[in-house]
Every structure is written in C-alpha cells, then in structure tokens.
C-alpha positions in Angstrom: 12.3 -7.2 -26.9 12.5 -3.4 -27.5 9.5 -3.6 -29.8 7.4 -5.3 -27.2 8.4 -2.8 -24.5 7.6 0.1 -26.8 4.2 -1.4 -27.7 3.3 -1.9 -24.0 4.4 1.6 -23.2 2.4 3.0 -26.1 -0.7 1.2 -25.0 -0.4 2.1 -21.3 0.4 5.8 -22.0 -2.5 6.1 -24.4 -4.7 9.0 -23.1 -7.8 6.8 -23.0 -6.1 3.9 -21.2 -3.6 5.6 -18.8 -6.2 7.2 -16.4 -8.0 3.8 -16.0 -4.7 1.8 -15.7 -3.5 4.2 -13.0 -6.8 4.0 -11.2 -6.7 0.2 -11.3 -3.1 0.3 -9.9 -4.2 2.4 -7.0 -7.3 0.2 -6.3 -5.2 -2.9 -6.4 -2.6 -1.6 -4.0 -4.9 0.2 -1.6 -7.5 -2.4 -0.9 -5.3 -4.5 1.3 -4.5 -1.6 3.5 -8.1 -0.4 3.7 -9.3 -3.8 4.6 -6.5 -4.4 7.1 -7.2 -1.1 8.8 -10.9 -1.9 9.1 -10.0 -5.4 10.4 -7.9 -3.7 13.1 -10.9 -1.5 14.1 -13.4 -4.4 14.3 -11.0 -6.8 16.0 -9.2 -4.2 18.1 -8.5 -6.3 21.2 -7.2 -9.3 19.2 -4.9 -7.0 17.2 -3.7 -5.2 20.4 -3.0 -8.6 22.0 -1.1 -9.8 18.9 1.0 -6.6 18.9 1.9 -7.1 22.6 2.7 -10.8 22.0 5.2 -9.6 19.4 6.8 -7.1 21.8 5.2 -4.0 20.2 3.2 -1.7 22.4 -0.6 -1.8 21.6 -0.6 1.9 22.2 0.7 2.1 18.5 -2.5 0.3 17.2 -4.4 3.6 16.6 -1.4 4.8 14.6 -1.4 1.6 12.6 -5.1 1.9 11.9 -4.6 5.5 10.8 -1.7 4.7 8.5 -3.3 1.6 6.9 -6.9 2.8 6.6 -6.2 6.5 6.1 -3.2 6.0 3.8 -5.0 3.3 1.8 -8.0 5.6 1.3 -5.8 8.5 0.2 -4.0 6.2 -2.3 -7.4 4.9 -3.5 -8.8 8.4 -4.3 -5.4 9.7 -5.4 -5.0 12.5 -2.9 -1.6 13.3 -1.5 -0.7 10.0 -3.1 3.1 10.3 -2.9 3.0 11.2 0.8 0.4 8.4 1.6 2.4 5.9 -0.5 5.6 6.9 1.3 4.0 6.3 4.7 2.6 3.0 3.6 6.0 2.1 2.1 7.7 2.6 5.5 4.8 1.0 7.4 5.1 -2.1 5.2 8.8 -2.4 5.7 8.5 -2.0 9.5 5.6 -4.4 9.7 7.7 -7.0 7.7 10.5 -6.8 10.2 8.5 -6.6 13.4 5.7 -9.1 12.6 6.9 -11.4 9.8 10.6 -12.2 10.3 10.0 -15.7 11.7 11.7 -18.7 10.1 8.5 -20.6 9.4 7.1 -20.7 5.8 4.1 -18.5 6.6 6.2 -15.8 8.1 8.6 -15.8 5.2 5.6 -15.5 2.7 4.1 -12.6 4.7 7.6 -11.0 4.9 8.0 -11.1 1.1 4.4 -9.9 0.6 5.2 -6.8 2.6 8.4 -6.3 0.7 6.5 -6.7 -2.6 3.8 -4.2 -1.5 6.6 -1.8 -0.5 7.9 -2.0 -4.0 4.6 -1.2 -5.5 4.2 1.7 -3.1 7.7 3.0 -4.0 6.5 3.1 -7.7 3.6 5.3 -6.5 6.0 7.5 -4.7 8.1 7.9 -7.8 5.3 8.2 -10.5 2.4 9.6 -8.5 -1.3 8.9 -8.8 -1.7 9.2 -12.5 -5.1 9.9 -14.0 -8.5 9.8 -12.5 -7.2 11.2 -9.2 -7.7 14.1 -6.9 -4.0 15.0 -7.3 -4.5 15.3 -11.1 -7.6 17.4 -10.6 -5.8 19.8 -8.3 -2.9 20.4 -10.7 
C-alpha cells in the first residue's frame, strides 16, 4: 500500500503535472459555486422566496451571491484562495444546516453534498491554490 501511495504522490507532485492537477481541482470545486451564484442572480425572486420560506431573511441573498459567485471565481483563478475557500467552507456548512437538514432523502443528499464540498474547500484552505494560480504568480 505504501508503494502505491508513494507512486501517486510522485506523479501528482511532478513539476509538469502538479500545476495542471491543482488547476483541475480548483475548476472542479469552484464551478458549482459560480453557477449557483449566477442562478441566484438570474432567478433572484425565486431564491429570495425560498430563503424566506426556510426562515432566512432574503436580505442575505446579495451576500450569498457575493460569497458563491465571488468566492467561486477567486478559487477558480487561484487568487486569495485560502480566504475564498475558507468563506465558501463556512458558507457550505451554514447552508447545509439552514437549507438541507430535512429528513427526506433529497435533503439528506444535499446536506452530505454540502459537507463533502466543505471537506474539499478545507483542503484548499490547508494546501492553497497550487500551480497555475494568481497566488503562485504573486509569491
């Protein structure tokens, strides 16, 4: 097992692979937030109504859009990645509790999706943007 882990680490850490692997990681985790933020903009009244129906003030919707779209975009380009990922990490946990804590199967799946995304974001907080990022260029 150690040989397999070492081989994977060697491949991922290779100077020609690492920048692309870290970019792929950021693309994969950021796209859901960018699209969700855009969806909230283009379906503003529906989202505001949903928030109100869940007991959350729709006055927070602009903040949600800023965090999702803005944070997702920052993660995508790798700028202030740790800060953006930390904000999205917290946002994902809060959204899981506020909007996805029902007992039905769909709520449970959405709750676990948010928890899983928070785990990926925590990895970004810990390890940073990696290669092919604005953060890397600014070092």
